DRENPA-3360 file (N, C-alpha, C; in nm, 2 decimals, always signed):
BEGIN
1 = XXXXXXXX = +8.19/+8.88/+8.21/+8.18/+8.79/+8.33/+8.31/+8.78/+8.40 ~ +8.42/+8.77/+8.33/+8.56/+8.76/+8.39/+8.59/+8.88/+8.47 ~ +8.55/+9.00/+8.42/+8.58/+9.13/+8.49/+8.51/+9.13/+8.63 ~ +8.38/+9.08/+8.63/+8.31/+9.07/+8.76/+8.38/+8.98/+8.85 ~ +8.43/+8.87/+8.80/+8.49/+8.77/+8.89/+8.62/+8.83/+8.95 ~ +8.69/+8.90/+8.87/+8.82/+8.97/+8.92/+8.78/+9.07/+9.03 ~ +8.69/+9.16/+9.00/+8.66/+9.26/+9.10/+8.60/+9.20/+9.23 ~ +8.53/+9.09/+9.22/+8.47/+9.03/+9.34/+8.57/+8.95/+9.42;
9 = XXXXXXXX = +8.66/+8.88/+9.35/+8.75/+8.78/+9.42/+8.90/+8.82/+9.43 ~ +8.94/+8.93/+9.37/+9.08/+8.97/+9.38/+9.11/+9.03/+9.51 ~ +9.18/+8.96/+9.60/+9.21/+9.01/+9.73/+9.36/+8.98/+9.76 ~ +9.42/+9.06/+9.85/+9.56/+9.04/+9.89/+9.56/+9.02/+10.05 ~ +9.62/+8.92/+10.09/+9.63/+8.89/+10.23/+9.74/+8.98/+10.30 ~ +9.70/+9.05/+10.40/+9.79/+9.14/+10.47/+9.82/+9.08/+10.61 ~ +9.95/+9.07/+10.64/+9.99/+9.02/+10.78/+10.05/+9.14/+10.85 ~ +9.98/+9.19/+10.96/+10.03/+9.31/+11.03/+10.17/+9.29/+11.09;
17 = XXXXXXXX = +10.24/+9.40/+11.09/+10.38/+9.40/+11.14/+10.38/+9.38/+11.29 ~ +10.27/+9.42/+11.36/+10.27/+9.41/+11.50/+10.22/+9.27/+11.55 ~ +10.21/+9.18/+11.46/+10.17/+9.04/+11.50/+10.02/+9.02/+11.51 ~ +9.94/+9.12/+11.47/+9.79/+9.11/+11.48/+9.73/+9.01/+11.38 ~ +9.60/+9.00/+11.38/+9.53/+8.91/+11.29/+9.55/+8.95/+11.15 ~ +9.58/+8.86/+11.06/+9.58/+8.89/+10.91/+9.44/+8.93/+10.86 ~ +9.44/+9.01/+10.76/+9.32/+9.06/+10.70/+9.34/+9.07/+10.55 ~ +9.23/+9.09/+10.48/+9.24/+9.09/+10.33/+9.20/+9.22/+10.28;
25 = XXXXXXXX = +9.28/+9.28/+10.19/+9.25/+9.40/+10.12/+9.18/+9.37/+9.99 ~ +9.06/+9.43/+9.97/+8.98/+9.41/+9.85/+9.02/+9.51/+9.74 ~ +8.94/+9.51/+9.63/+8.97/+9.60/+9.52/+8.96/+9.74/+9.56 ~ +8.86/+9.78/+9.63/+8.84/+9.92/+9.67/+8.95/+9.97/+9.75 ~ +9.00/+9.89/+9.85/+9.12/+9.93/+9.93/+9.24/+9.95/+9.84 ~ +9.26/+9.86/+9.74/+9.38/+9.87/+9.66/+9.37/+9.98/+9.56 ~ +9.25/+10.02/+9.52/+9.24/+10.14/+9.43/+9.28/+10.26/+9.51 ~ +9.24/+10.28/+9.63/+9.28/+10.39/+9.71/+9.43/+10.39/+9.74;
33 = XXXXXXXX = +9.48/+10.28/+9.77/+9.63/+10.27/+9.79/+9.71/+10.30/+9.66 ~ +9.66/+10.26/+9.55/+9.72/+10.28/+9.42/+9.72/+10.43/+9.39 ~ +9.61/+10.50/+9.41/+9.60/+10.64/+9.38/+9.69/+10.72/+9.47 ~ +9.70/+10.69/+9.60/+9.79/+10.76/+9.69/+9.93/+10.74/+9.65 ~ +9.97/+10.61/+9.62/+10.11/+10.58/+9.59/+10.15/+10.64/+9.45 ~ +10.07/+10.62/+9.35/+10.11/+10.66/+9.22/+10.10/+10.81/+9.20 ~ +9.99/+10.87/+9.24/+9.98/+11.02/+9.22/+10.08/+11.09/+9.31 ~ +10.09/+11.05/+9.43/+10.18/+11.12/+9.52/+10.33/+11.11/+9.48;
41 = XXXXXXXX = +10.37/+10.99/+9.45/+10.51/+10.97/+9.41/+10.54/+11.03/+9.28 ~ +10.45/+11.02/+9.18/+10.47/+11.08/+9.05/+10.48/+11.23/+9.06 ~ +10.39/+11.29/+9.14/+10.39/+11.43/+9.15/+10.52/+11.48/+9.21 ~ +10.56/+11.42/+9.32/+10.69/+11.46/+9.39/+10.81/+11.43/+9.31 ~ +10.81/+11.32/+9.23/+10.93/+11.29/+9.15/+10.93/+11.38/+9.02 ~ +10.82/+11.45/+8.99/+10.82/+11.55/+8.88/+10.85/+11.69/+8.93 ~ +10.78/+11.72/+9.04/+10.79/+11.86/+9.09/+10.92/+11.89/+9.15 ~ +10.98/+11.80/+9.22/+11.11/+11.83/+9.29/+11.22/+11.86/+9.19;
49 = XXXXXXXX = +11.25/+11.77/+9.08/+11.35/+11.81/+8.99/+11.32/+11.94/+8.91 ~ +11.19/+11.96/+8.89/+11.14/+12.08/+8.82/+11.18/+12.21/+8.89 ~ +11.16/+12.21/+9.02/+11.19/+12.33/+9.10/+11.34/+12.35/+9.11 ~ +11.41/+12.24/+9.13/+11.56/+12.25/+9.15/+11.62/+12.30/+9.01 ~ +11.57/+12.24/+8.90/+11.62/+12.28/+8.77/+11.59/+12.43/+8.74 ~ +11.47/+12.47/+8.79/+11.44/+12.61/+8.77/+11.54/+12.70/+8.84 ~ +11.57/+12.67/+8.96/+11.66/+12.75/+9.04/+11.80/+12.75/+8.98 ~ +11.84/+12.63/+8.93/+11.98/+12.62/+8.88/+11.99/+12.69/+8.74;
57 = XXXXXXXX = +11.89/+12.68/+8.66/+11.89/+12.74/+8.53/+11.87/+12.90/+8.53 ~ +11.80/+12.94/+8.64/+11.77/+13.09/+8.64/+11.88/+13.17/+8.72 ~ +11.94/+13.11/+8.82/+12.03/+13.18/+8.90/+12.17/+13.13/+8.88 ~ +12.27/+13.22/+8.85/+12.40/+13.18/+8.82/+12.49/+13.17/+8.95 ~ +12.48/+13.06/+9.01/+12.56/+13.04/+9.14/+12.67/+12.94/+9.11 ~ +12.78/+12.95/+9.18/+12.89/+12.85/+9.16/+12.84/+12.71/+9.21 ~ +12.75/+12.71/+9.31/+12.70/+12.58/+9.36/+12.63/+12.50/+9.26 ~ +12.58/+12.56/+9.15/+12.51/+12.49/+9.05/+12.60/+12.38/+8.99;
65 = XXXXXXXX = +12.73/+12.41/+8.98/+12.82/+12.31/+8.92/+12.82/+12.18/+9.01 ~ +12.82/+12.20/+9.14/+12.81/+12.09/+9.23/+12.68/+12.01/+9.21 ~ +12.57/+12.08/+9.20/+12.44/+12.01/+9.18/+12.44/+11.92/+9.05 ~ +12.49/+11.98/+8.94/+12.50/+11.91/+8.82/+12.59/+11.79/+8.83 ~ +12.70/+11.80/+8.90/+12.79/+11.69/+8.91/+12.73/+11.58/+9.00 ~ +12.66/+11.62/+9.11/+12.60/+11.53/+9.20/+12.50/+11.44/+9.12 ~ +12.41/+11.51/+9.05/+12.31/+11.43/+8.97/+12.37/+11.34/+8.87 ~ +12.48/+11.39/+8.80/+12.55/+11.30/+8.71/+12.61/+11.18/+8.77;
73 = XXXXXXXX = +12.67/+11.20/+8.89/+12.73/+11.08/+8.96/+12.62/+10.98/+9.00 ~ +12.51/+11.04/+9.05/+12.40/+10.95/+9.10/+12.34/+10.86/+8.99 ~ +12.32/+10.92/+8.87/+12.26/+10.85/+8.77/+12.36/+10.76/+8.69 ~ +12.49/+10.78/+8.72/+12.59/+10.70/+8.65/+12.63/+10.58/+8.73 ~ +12.64/+10.60/+8.86/+12.68/+10.48/+8.94/+12.57/+10.38/+8.97 ~ +12.59/+10.26/+8.94/+12.49/+10.16/+8.97/+12.47/+10.14/+9.12 ~ +12.35/+10.15/+9.17/+12.32/+10.13/+9.31/+12.27/+9.99/+9.33 ~ +12.35/+9.90/+9.37/+12.32/+9.76/+9.39/+12.32/+9.72/+9.54;
81 = XXXXXXXX = +12.22/+9.66/+9.59/+12.22/+9.61/+9.72/+12.19/+9.72/+9.82 ~ +12.13/+9.83/+9.78/+12.10/+9.94/+9.88/+11.97/+9.92/+9.95 ~ +11.89/+9.83/+9.91/+11.76/+9.81/+9.97/+11.77/+9.78/+10.12 ~ +11.87/+9.70/+10.16/+11.88/+9.66/+10.30/+11.91/+9.79/+10.39 ~ +12.00/+9.87/+10.34/+12.03/+9.99/+10.42/+11.91/+10.09/+10.42 ~ +11.84/+10.10/+10.31/+11.72/+10.18/+10.31/+11.61/+10.13/+10.40 ~ +11.59/+10.00/+10.40/+11.49/+9.94/+10.49/+11.53/+9.97/+10.64 ~ +11.66/+9.95/+10.67/+11.70/+9.98/+10.81/+11.68/+10.12/+10.85;
89 = XXXXXXXX = +11.71/+10.21/+10.76/+11.70/+10.36/+10.79/+11.55/+10.39/+10.81 ~ +11.46/+10.34/+10.72/+11.32/+10.37/+10.74/+11.26/+10.31/+10.87 ~ +11.31/+10.19/+10.91/+11.27/+10.14/+11.03/+11.31/+10.22/+11.15 ~ +11.44/+10.27/+11.15/+11.49/+10.35/+11.25/+11.41/+10.48/+11.26 ~ +11.37/+10.54/+11.15/+11.30/+10.66/+11.15/+11.14/+10.65/+11.16 ~ +11.10/+10.52/+11.19/+10.96/+10.49/+11.20/+10.88/+10.53/+11.07 ~ +10.94/+10.52/+10.96/+10.88/+10.55/+10.83/+10.86/+10.43/+10.74 ~ +10.90/+10.31/+10.79/+10.87/+10.19/+10.72/+10.73/+10.15/+10.71;
97 = XXXXXXXX = +10.68/+10.10/+10.60/+10.54/+10.07/+10.58/+10.45/+10.19/+10.61 ~ +10.49/+10.30/+10.56/+10.42/+10.43/+10.58/+10.42/+10.50/+10.44 ~ +10.30/+10.55/+10.40/+10.29/+10.62/+10.28/+10.36/+10.75/+10.28 ~ +10.36/+10.81/+10.40/+10.44/+10.94/+10.42/+10.59/+10.91/+10.40 ~ +10.64/+10.80/+10.45/+10.78/+10.76/+10.43/+10.81/+10.74/+10.29 ~ +10.72/+10.68/+10.21/+10.74/+10.66/+10.07/+10.75/+10.79/+10.00 ~ +10.66/+10.89/+10.03/+10.66/+11.02/+9.96/+10.79/+11.09/+9.99 ~ +10.84/+11.08/+10.12/+10.96/+11.14/+10.15/+11.08/+11.09/+10.07;
105 = XXXXXXXX = +11.08/+10.95/+10.05/+11.18/+10.89/+9.97/+11.18/+10.94/+9.82 ~ +11.06/+10.97/+9.77/+11.05/+11.02/+9.63/+11.07/+11.17/+9.61 ~ +11.09/+11.24/+9.72/+11.12/+11.38/+9.71/+11.27/+11.41/+9.69 ~ +11.31/+11.37/+9.57/+11.45/+11.40/+9.53/+11.46/+11.44/+9.39 ~ +11.57/+11.50/+9.35/+11.58/+11.55/+9.22/+11.69/+11.48/+9.14 ~ +11.76/+11.39/+9.20/+11.88/+11.32/+9.14/+11.83/+11.22/+9.04 ~ +11.80/+11.27/+8.92/+11.76/+11.18/+8.81/+11.78/+11.24/+8.67 ~ +11.75/+11.16/+8.57/+11.77/+11.21/+8.44/+11.67/+11.33/+8.41;
113 = XXXXXXXX = +11.55/+11.33/+8.47/+11.46/+11.44/+8.43/+11.50/+11.57/+8.49 ~ +11.60/+11.58/+8.58/+11.65/+11.70/+8.62/+11.72/+11.77/+8.50 ~ +11.79/+11.70/+8.42/+11.86/+11.76/+8.31/+11.76/+11.80/+8.20 ~ +11.65/+11.72/+8.19/+11.54/+11.75/+8.09/+11.48/+11.89/+8.13 ~ +11.45/+11.91/+8.26/+11.39/+12.04/+8.30/+11.49/+12.15/+8.29 ~ +11.62/+12.12/+8.32/+11.72/+12.23/+8.30/+11.73/+12.28/+8.16 ~ +11.73/+12.18/+8.06/+11.74/+12.22/+7.92/+11.61/+12.30/+7.88 ~ +11.50/+12.26/+7.93/+11.37/+12.33/+7.90/+11.37/+12.47/+7.95;
121 = XXXXXXXX = +11.41/+12.48/+8.08/+11.41/+12.62/+8.14/+11.51/+12.71/+8.07 ~ +11.62/+12.66/+8.03/+11.72/+12.74/+7.96/+11.67/+12.79/+7.82 ~ +11.57/+12.72/+7.77/+11.51/+12.77/+7.64/+11.41/+12.88/+7.66 ~ +11.37/+12.91/+7.78/+11.27/+13.02/+7.81/+11.34/+13.15/+7.80 ~ +11.29/+13.24/+7.73/+11.35/+13.38/+7.71/+11.35/+13.45/+7.85 ~ +11.46/+13.52/+7.88/+11.47/+13.59/+8.00/+11.38/+13.72/+8.00 ~ +11.33/+13.75/+7.88/+11.25/+13.87/+7.87/+11.11/+13.85/+7.95 ~ +11.07/+13.73/+7.95/+10.94/+13.71/+8.03/+10.96/+13.74/+8.18;
129 = XXXXXXXX = +11.08/+13.69/+8.23/+11.11/+13.72/+8.37/+11.12/+13.87/+8.40 ~ +11.19/+13.94/+8.31/+11.22/+14.08/+8.32/+11.09/+14.16/+8.32 ~ +11.00/+14.12/+8.23/+10.87/+14.19/+8.22/+10.79/+14.17/+8.35 ~ +10.80/+14.05/+8.41/+10.73/+14.03/+8.54/+10.79/+14.11/+8.65 ~ +10.92/+14.12/+8.66/+10.99/+14.20/+8.76/+10.95/+14.35/+8.75 ~ +10.94/+14.40/+8.62/+10.90/+14.54/+8.60/+10.76/+14.56/+8.66 ~ +10.67/+14.46/+8.65/+10.53/+14.47/+8.70/+10.53/+14.45/+8.85 ~ +10.64/+14.43/+8.91/+10.65/+14.42/+9.06/+10.64/+14.28/+9.12;
137 = XXXXXXXX = +10.65/+14.18/+9.03/+10.64/+14.04/+9.08/+10.77/+14.00/+9.16 ~ +10.75/+13.92/+9.26/+10.86/+13.87/+9.34/+10.91/+13.74/+9.28 ~ +11.01/+13.67/+9.33/+11.06/+13.55/+9.28/+10.96/+13.44/+9.28 ~ +10.88/+13.42/+9.38/+10.79/+13.32/+9.39/+10.68/+13.33/+9.28 ~ +10.63/+13.45/+9.27/+10.53/+13.48/+9.17/+10.58/+13.45/+9.03 ~ +10.71/+13.49/+9.00/+10.77/+13.47/+8.87/+10.78/+13.32/+8.84 ~ +10.82/+13.24/+8.94/+10.83/+13.10/+8.92/+10.69/+13.04/+8.90 ~ +10.59/+13.07/+8.97/+10.46/+13.01/+8.96/+10.38/+13.06/+8.83;
145 = XXXXXXXX = +10.39/+13.19/+8.80/+10.32/+13.25/+8.69/+10.39/+13.24/+8.56 ~ +10.52/+13.25/+8.56/+10.60/+13.25/+8.44/+10.68/+13.12/+8.42 ~ +10.76/+13.08/+8.51/+10.85/+12.97/+8.49/+10.79/+12.84/+8.47 ~ +10.71/+12.79/+8.57/+10.65/+12.66/+8.55/+10.55/+12.65/+8.44 ~ +10.46/+12.75/+8.42/+10.37/+12.73/+8.30/+10.44/+12.72/+8.17 ~ +10.57/+12.78/+8.16/+10.64/+12.78/+8.03/+10.69/+12.64/+8.00 ~ +10.70/+12.55/+8.10/+10.75/+12.41/+8.08/+10.64/+12.31/+8.11 ~ +10.51/+12.35/+8.10/+10.40/+12.27/+8.14/+10.39/+12.14/+8.06;
153 = XXXXXXXX = +10.42/+12.15/+7.93/+10.41/+12.03/+7.85/+10.52/+11.93/+7.89 ~ +10.64/+11.98/+7.92/+10.74/+11.89/+7.97/+10.70/+11.83/+8.10 ~ +10.64/+11.91/+8.19/+10.60/+11.87/+8.32/+10.50/+11.75/+8.31 ~ +10.40/+11.77/+8.22/+10.30/+11.67/+8.20/+10.36/+11.54/+8.14 ~ +10.46/+11.56/+8.05/+10.52/+11.44/+7.99/+10.60/+11.36/+8.09 ~ +10.67/+11.43/+8.17/+10.75/+11.36/+8.28/+10.66/+11.30/+8.38 ~ +10.55/+11.37/+8.42/+10.45/+11.31/+8.51/+10.39/+11.19/+8.46 ~ +10.35/+11.19/+8.33/+10.29/+11.07/+8.27/+10.39/+10.95/+8.27;
161 = XXXXXXXX = +10.51/+10.97/+8.24/+10.61/+10.87/+8.24/+10.63/+10.81/+8.38 ~ +10.64/+10.90/+8.48/+10.65/+10.86/+8.62/+10.52/+10.78/+8.66 ~ +10.41/+10.83/+8.62/+10.28/+10.77/+8.65/+10.27/+10.62/+8.60 ~ +10.31/+10.60/+8.48/+10.31/+10.47/+8.42/+10.41/+10.38/+8.50 ~ +10.53/+10.43/+8.53/+10.63/+10.35/+8.60/+10.58/+10.31/+8.73 ~ +10.52/+10.40/+8.81/+10.47/+10.37/+8.94/+10.35/+10.28/+8.94 ~ +10.27/+10.31/+8.84/+10.14/+10.22/+8.83/+10.18/+10.08/+8.81 ~ +10.28/+10.05/+8.73/+10.32/+9.91/+8.71/+10.42/+9.85/+8.81;
169 = XXXXXXXX = +10.46/+9.93/+8.91/+10.56/+9.89/+9.01/+10.49/+9.81/+9.12 ~ +10.53/+9.69/+9.14/+10.49/+9.62/+9.26/+10.60/+9.58/+9.35 ~ +10.72/+9.58/+9.30/+10.84/+9.54/+9.38/+10.86/+9.64/+9.50 ~ +10.84/+9.77/+9.48/+10.85/+9.87/+9.58/+10.75/+9.84/+9.69 ~ +10.63/+9.81/+9.65/+10.52/+9.78/+9.75/+10.56/+9.66/+9.84 ~ +10.61/+9.56/+9.78/+10.65/+9.44/+9.85/+10.76/+9.47/+9.95 ~ +10.85/+9.55/+9.92/+10.97/+9.58/+10.00/+10.93/+9.69/+10.11 ~ +10.87/+9.79/+10.07/+10.85/+9.91/+10.16/+10.71/+9.93/+10.21;
177 = XXXXXXXX = +10.61/+9.88/+10.14/+10.47/+9.91/+10.18/+10.39/+9.78/+10.19 ~ +10.43/+9.68/+10.27/+10.36/+9.55/+10.26/+10.21/+9.56/+10.31 ~ +10.18/+9.67/+10.39/+10.04/+9.68/+10.43/+9.96/+9.77/+10.34 ~ +10.01/+9.82/+10.23/+9.95/+9.90/+10.14/+9.94/+9.84/+10.00 ~ +9.88/+9.73/+9.98/+9.89/+9.66/+9.84/+9.82/+9.75/+9.74 ~ +9.88/+9.75/+9.62/+9.82/+9.83/+9.51/+9.77/+9.73/+9.40 ~ +9.71/+9.78/+9.30/+9.65/+9.70/+9.19/+9.76/+9.62/+9.12 ~ +9.88/+9.68/+9.10/+9.99/+9.61/+9.03/+10.04/+9.49/+9.12;
185 = XXXXXXXX = +10.04/+9.52/+9.25/+10.08/+9.40/+9.34/+9.98/+9.30/+9.34 ~ +9.85/+9.34/+9.33/+9.74/+9.24/+9.33/+9.75/+9.16/+9.20 ~ +9.79/+9.22/+9.09/+9.81/+9.14/+8.97/+9.92/+9.04/+8.98 ~ +10.03/+9.08/+9.05/+10.14/+8.99/+9.07/+10.10/+8.88/+9.16 ~ +10.02/+8.91/+9.27/+9.97/+8.81/+9.36/+9.87/+8.71/+9.29 ~ +9.79/+8.77/+9.20/+9.70/+8.69/+9.13/+9.77/+8.59/+9.03 ~ +9.88/+8.63/+8.98/+9.95/+8.54/+8.89/+10.00/+8.41/+8.96 ~ +10.01/+8.42/+9.09/+10.05/+8.30/+9.17/+9.94/+8.24/+9.25;
193 = XXXXXXXX = +9.82/+8.29/+9.23/+9.70/+8.25/+9.30/+9.66/+8.10/+9.26 ~ +9.62/+8.03/+9.36/+9.56/+7.89/+9.33/+9.41/+7.89/+9.36 ~ +9.35/+8.01/+9.38/+9.21/+8.01/+9.39/+9.14/+7.97/+9.27 ~ +9.03/+7.89/+9.28/+8.97/+7.83/+9.17/+8.91/+7.94/+9.07 ~ +8.85/+8.04/+9.13/+8.79/+8.15/+9.04/+8.90/+8.23/+8.96 ~ +9.02/+8.24/+9.02/+9.12/+8.32/+8.95/+9.23/+8.25/+8.88 ~ +9.24/+8.12/+8.90/+9.35/+8.04/+8.85/+9.31/+7.99/+8.71 ~ +9.29/+8.09/+8.61/+9.27/+8.05/+8.47/+9.31/+8.17/+8.39;
201 = XXXXXXXX = +9.35/+8.15/+8.27/+9.41/+8.25/+8.18/+9.31/+8.36/+8.15 ~ +9.18/+8.34/+8.11/+9.09/+8.45/+8.08/+9.07/+8.55/+8.20 ~ +9.06/+8.49/+8.32/+9.04/+8.58/+8.43/+9.17/+8.67/+8.46 ~ +9.28/+8.61/+8.44/+9.41/+8.69/+8.46/+9.42/+8.79/+8.35 ~ +9.38/+8.76/+8.23/+9.39/+8.86/+8.12/+9.29/+8.97/+8.15 ~ +9.17/+8.94/+8.21/+9.08/+9.05/+8.24/+9.13/+9.14/+8.35 ~ +9.20/+9.08/+8.45/+9.27/+9.16/+8.55/+9.37/+9.25/+8.49 ~ +9.45/+9.20/+8.40/+9.55/+9.28/+8.33/+9.49/+9.40/+8.26;
209 = XXXXXXXX = +9.38/+9.37/+8.19/+9.31/+9.48/+8.11/+9.25/+9.59/+8.21 ~ +9.20/+9.55/+8.32/+9.15/+9.64/+8.42/+9.26/+9.73/+8.47 ~ +9.38/+9.68/+8.49/+9.49/+9.76/+8.55/+9.55/+9.85/+8.45 ~ +9.56/+9.81/+8.32/+9.62/+9.89/+8.22/+9.53/+10.00/+8.17 ~ +9.40/+9.99/+8.20/+9.30/+10.09/+8.14/+9.33/+10.23/+8.19 ~ +9.36/+10.26/+8.31/+9.38/+10.40/+8.35/+9.50/+10.47/+8.28 ~ +9.61/+10.40/+8.25/+9.72/+10.46/+8.18/+9.68/+10.49/+8.03 ~ +9.59/+10.41/+7.97/+9.54/+10.44/+7.84/+9.45/+10.56/+7.84;
217 = XXXXXXXX = +9.37/+10.57/+7.94/+9.28/+10.69/+7.95/+9.36/+10.82/+7.97 ~ +9.46/+10.82/+8.05/+9.54/+10.94/+8.08/+9.61/+10.98/+7.96 ~ +9.67/+10.88/+7.88/+9.74/+10.92/+7.76/+9.65/+10.98/+7.66 ~ +9.53/+10.92/+7.65/+9.43/+10.97/+7.55/+9.38/+11.11/+7.58 ~ +9.37/+11.14/+7.71/+9.32/+11.28/+7.75/+9.43/+11.38/+7.73 ~ +9.56/+11.35/+7.75/+9.67/+11.44/+7.75/+9.76/+11.43/+7.63 ~ +9.71/+11.35/+7.53/+9.80/+11.32/+7.41/+9.84/+11.45/+7.34 ~ +9.74/+11.54/+7.32/+9.77/+11.66/+7.24/+9.87/+11.75/+7.32;
225 = XXXXXXXX = +9.85/+11.76/+7.45/+9.94/+11.84/+7.53/+10.08/+11.79/+7.53 ~ +10.09/+11.65/+7.54/+10.22/+11.59/+7.54/+10.29/+11.60/+7.41 ~ +10.22/+11.59/+7.30/+10.28/+11.60/+7.17/+10.31/+11.74/+7.12 ~ +10.25/+11.84/+7.19/+10.26/+11.98/+7.15/+10.40/+12.03/+7.19 ~ +10.43/+12.15/+7.13/+10.56/+12.22/+7.16/+10.53/+12.34/+7.24 ~ +10.63/+12.39/+7.32/+10.61/+12.51/+7.39/+10.63/+12.63/+7.29 ~ +10.53/+12.71/+7.30/+10.53/+12.83/+7.21/+10.61/+12.94/+7.27 ~ +10.71/+12.99/+7.20/+10.80/+13.10/+7.25/+10.77/+13.23/+7.18;
233 = XXXXX = +10.66/+13.23/+7.10/+10.63/+13.36/+7.03/+10.58/+13.46/+7.13 ~ +10.58/+13.58/+7.11/+10.54/+13.68/+7.21/+10.65/+13.76/+7.26 ~ +10.77/+13.72/+7.23/+10.89/+13.80/+7.26/+10.97/+13.83/+7.13 ~ +10.98/+13.96/+7.10/+11.05/+13.99/+6.98/+11.20/+14.03/+7.01 ~ +11.29/+13.96/+6.95/+11.43/+13.99/+6.98/+11.48/+14.10/+6.89;
% end
């Protein structure tokens, strides 16, 4: 019964930036927003450091040292009070309150997972790449057919961690996507709701169970892949 009440009554009031009439986003709207936000941001935050780490680990360029140092500085220095400048930049570029703008923000490699991918790629035997070159493969084919599949377990592990982080994130939505409410933001809004149907502990617990369910399902489906190890057999040294 409580689950039905949540699905029927959980809404978020949206006030348009252009001064238009306020409207309410229902559960179906928030599900779509959540999938766009979580999957898009998680994929970009996983794929971008993976590609950069592949290039750095495979090609011996002097510029690689600068990239490593840049990432180290970014993850070491505390970034406090940067939201105001980010908001102004997004407004100036007409990317504020835009899902595209959010995806562009997340297309960066400066994070801890860059080093995770670098370490994983360095563990891949060069013989696989050499065999592909002998068969006539170009650099793109080698990356897609050999490089990324060899780190697929790491890729899924990082993607899952990013997925869980973005699924539970509501602060970013409040700051950067006020017209795109997600389920996590709806849960935050529900915790402050004074609506008679939602202002009770059993209903709020039911809403929390609905929101946590997808992460449990994803982990159950990919648990074996995430717990597995990359097999390097097939190359005889």
